[in-house]
C-alpha positions as semicolon CSV with decimal commas, in nm:
position;residue;x (nm);y (nm);z (nm)
1;X;4,701;13,207;2,214
2;X;4,768;12,964;1,933
3;X;4,566;12,984;1,615
4;X;4,260;12,762;1,629
5;X;4,042;12,559;1,394
6;X;3,666;12,578;1,434
7;X;3,460;12,261;1,409
8;X;3,091;12,322;1,347
9;X;2,843;12,084;1,513
10;X;2,560;12,013;1,270
11;X;2,202;11,938;1,373
12;X;2,221;11,596;1,206
13;X;2,508;11,495;1,437
14;X;2,797;11,542;1,197
15;X;3,084;11,784;1,245
16;X;3,253;12,001;0,981
17;X;3,574;12,200;0,980
18;X;3,538;12,570;0,902
19;X;3,688;12,619;0,555
20;X;3,714;12,896;0,298
21;X;3,793;12,823;-0,069
22;X;3,907;12,471;0,019
23;X;4,143;12,573;0,299
24;X;4,093;12,525;0,671
25;X;4,050;12,865;0,832
26;X;4,287;12,984;1,103
27;X;4,097;13,158;1,383
28;X;4,225;13,398;1,645
29;X;4,048;13,429;1,981
30;X;3,888;13,760;1,876
31;X;3,738;13,591;1,566
32;X;3,590;13,313;1,780
33;X;3,445;13,566;2,024
34;X;3,287;13,758;1,733
35;X;3,128;13,435;1,605
36;X;2,989;13,367;1,953
37;X;2,834;13,716;1,964
38;X;2,679;13,665;1,618
39;X;2,524;13,336;1,733
40;X;2,378;13,506;2,040
41;X;2,236;13,795;1,836
42;X;2,127;13,623;1,512
43;X;2,081;13,260;1,615
44;X;2,223;12,954;1,444
45;X;2,416;12,957;1,121
46;X;2,368;12,686;0,857
47;X;2,510;12,506;0,555
48;X;2,343;12,385;0,241
49;X;2,335;12,004;0,247
50;X;2,607;11,983;-0,019
51;X;2,825;12,231;0,179
52;X;2,846;12,464;-0,122
53;X;2,721;12,759;0,084
54;X;2,742;12,873;0,445
55;X;2,516;13,132;0,601
56;X;2,587;13,318;0,923
57;X;2,209;13,342;0,965
58;X;2,016;13,024;0,879
59;X;1,701;13,220;0,795
60;X;1,882;13,425;0,531
61;X;2,030;13,112;0,375
62;X;1,676;12,969;0,351
63;X;1,557;13,288;0,181
64;X;1,840;13,273;-0,076
65;X;1,793;12,901;-0,148
66;X;1,425;12,823;-0,076
67;X;1,427;12,476;-0,233
68;X;1,758;12,355;-0,090
69;X;1,807;12,129;0,209
70;X;1,953;12,334;0,494
71;X;2,157;12,186;0,780
72;X;2,162;12,411;1,087
73;X;2,476;12,453;1,295
74;X;2,389;12,393;1,660
75;X;2,727;12,457;1,819
76;X;3,101;12,449;1,768
77;X;3,429;12,354;1,926
78;X;3,786;12,460;1,864
79;X;4,120;12,282;1,845
80;X;4,478;12,394;1,793
81;X;4,544;12,465;1,427
82;X;4,875;12,276;1,428
83;X;4,720;11,941;1,530
84;X;4,671;11,674;1,263
85;X;4,332;11,684;1,089
86;X;4,080;11,438;1,227
87;X;3,929;11,192;0,982
88;X;3,593;11,183;1,164
89;X;3,525;11,548;1,073
90;X;3,407;11,665;0,731
91;X;3,665;11,877;0,552
């Protein structure tokens, strides 16, 4: 399988590419399956509103940053990593 990009679906309707240190992450199928299992076990992940932090567990992100606006991730999709980046998705 080709490497994939993950696009997070945010509760406010926006979508955001999965990044790490300013680079789009390359995901293998096993990584995507592990993320699916984490979502089933722990629930939704989340971002701080300014996208400076990501938490695999939204509740833990809230505990670390109690006064910050939190945007839950409600789903995700994938696309081939070698496709051009889409301008309608937050980098």
